[in-house]
Structure formats: C-alpha cells, structure tokens
C-alpha positions as CSV (number, residue, x, y, z in Angstrom):
1,M,3.9,-131.4,154.3
2,S,3.4,-130.1,158.4
3,A,0.4,-128.2,159.3
4,D,2.6,-125.0,158.7
5,L,0.6,-123.2,156.5
6,K,-2.0,-122.9,158.9
7,G,-3.6,-119.2,159.0
8,K,-1.7,-118.7,155.5
9,R,-4.1,-117.7,152.5
10,I,-2.5,-119.3,148.6
11,A,-4.1,-117.8,145.9
12,I,-4.4,-120.2,142.7
13,L,-3.9,-118.4,139.7
14,A,-5.7,-120.8,136.3
15,T,-8.1,-120.5,133.7
16,D,-9.6,-122.8,131.4
17,G,-7.3,-125.5,130.4
18,V,-5.4,-125.3,133.0
19,E,-4.3,-129.2,133.6
20,G,-6.0,-130.7,136.5
21,V,-3.8,-132.4,138.5
22,E,-1.7,-129.3,138.0
23,L,-4.5,-127.5,140.4
24,T,-6.0,-130.5,142.1
25,S,-3.1,-131.7,143.7
26,P,-1.2,-128.5,145.2
27,R,-4.7,-127.4,146.3
28,E,-5.1,-131.0,148.3
29,A,-1.5,-130.6,149.7
30,L,-2.0,-126.5,150.5
31,E,-5.4,-127.1,152.4
32,R,-4.1,-130.6,153.9
33,A,-1.0,-127.9,155.6
34,G,-3.8,-125.5,156.9
35,A,-4.0,-123.2,154.1
36,R,-7.1,-121.3,153.0
37,V,-6.8,-121.7,149.5
38,E,-8.8,-119.1,146.8
39,I,-8.9,-119.6,143.0
40,L,-8.7,-116.7,141.0
41,A,-9.1,-116.6,137.4
42,P,-9.4,-113.8,134.8
43,A,-13.6,-114.3,134.5
44,G,-16.7,-116.6,135.4
45,D,-17.7,-118.7,138.1
46,S,-15.8,-121.6,137.1
47,I,-12.9,-122.9,135.1
48,Q,-12.5,-126.2,132.9
49,L,-10.3,-128.3,133.9
50,W,-8.2,-130.9,131.3
51,D,-6.7,-134.3,131.1
52,H,-3.7,-133.9,128.6
53,D,-5.9,-133.2,125.5
54,Q,-9.1,-134.1,127.3
55,K,-11.4,-132.0,129.2
56,S,-11.9,-133.4,132.6
57,V,-14.4,-131.3,135.1
58,R,-15.2,-127.7,136.0
59,V,-14.1,-126.3,139.0
60,A,-15.3,-123.1,140.7
61,V,-13.3,-120.2,141.1
62,D,-13.3,-117.7,144.3
63,R,-13.2,-114.5,143.0
64,E,-12.2,-113.0,139.4
65,V,-8.1,-111.7,139.5
66,S,-9.4,-108.0,139.0
67,E,-11.3,-108.2,142.4
68,A,-8.4,-109.8,144.5
69,D,-6.4,-107.7,146.5
70,P,-2.6,-109.1,146.1
71,G,-2.1,-107.3,149.9
72,D,-5.0,-110.7,151.2
73,Y,-2.6,-113.2,149.9
74,D,0.7,-114.9,151.5
75,G,1.5,-116.8,148.1
76,L,0.8,-118.0,144.7
77,V,0.0,-121.0,142.6
78,L,0.9,-121.1,139.3
79,P,-0.6,-124.2,137.6
80,G,0.9,-125.8,134.7
81,G,-0.5,-126.8,131.1
82,V,0.7,-124.8,128.0
83,R,-2.7,-123.7,128.0
84,N,-3.1,-121.5,131.2
85,A,0.1,-120.1,131.0
86,D,-0.1,-118.7,127.3
87,H,-3.9,-117.6,128.3
88,L,-2.7,-115.6,131.9
89,R,0.2,-114.3,130.5
90,M,-2.4,-112.4,128.2
91,D,-4.4,-110.6,130.7
92,P,-3.8,-107.7,132.0
93,D,-5.2,-108.2,135.2
94,A,-3.6,-112.2,135.9
95,V,-0.1,-110.2,135.3
96,K,-0.7,-106.7,137.5
97,F,-1.2,-109.4,140.4
98,V,0.9,-111.5,140.0
99,T,3.7,-108.7,139.6
100,A,2.4,-107.0,143.1
101,L,2.4,-110.3,144.6
102,A,5.6,-110.9,143.7
103,R,6.8,-106.9,144.9
104,K,5.0,-107.5,148.1
105,H,7.5,-110.6,148.8
106,R,10.4,-109.3,147.5
107,P,13.0,-109.6,150.2
108,S,14.9,-106.5,151.4
109,A,18.3,-105.8,150.1
C-alpha cells in the first residue's frame, strides 16, 4: 500500500474480544499508507484483544464511539472476530456511528 491515504482519518471500531490480528494488521497498513488511525470503542480506556481462544494484549482506546463524530472520519474498519461483531451490533452508539458514516459516504444517485 502506498502513501495514498495521507491526511485521511480512519476509525477502527472494536471492543473487548476482538481478534488481535484483525485490529493490528489493518491499523499498521493504514498508518504505513499515511492515514491517521483512531481506535473507537463503546466504553473504557482500553480493549482486550484475543488470539483465537486466548486473551492477548490490551490496546488503548482513543475515544468512546459515543463521543466520536462520524463526519470527522474518511473511513472505517470493523475488525473480525465473533465477539467483536456480536457486541458491537448490540451497542446503540456503535450502530448509530456506523450508519451515519455509511450515509456520509454513500454515492449520490
């Protein structure tokens, strides 16, 4: 990936239980491409990453999703892992953020 994302702001939306490599690999690639990456979560100062069925490291959260303005972001990464998707789809603030960001980037007809 080249530096074609320079100046872009990308949100990674995750919560406890996210598969670690599903968060860290995209974040590293985006940063190498010049993007400013922020980790958003429903709550807390950090989230617990997992490596398959084992707890891994904790990573810092930049801001709670309820405090994030979708209009400030140029893109979104939703990392994989069963726990992450299940928890986020049940969080009203996460759903509201993703919906608003999708509407912002919807192509006009």
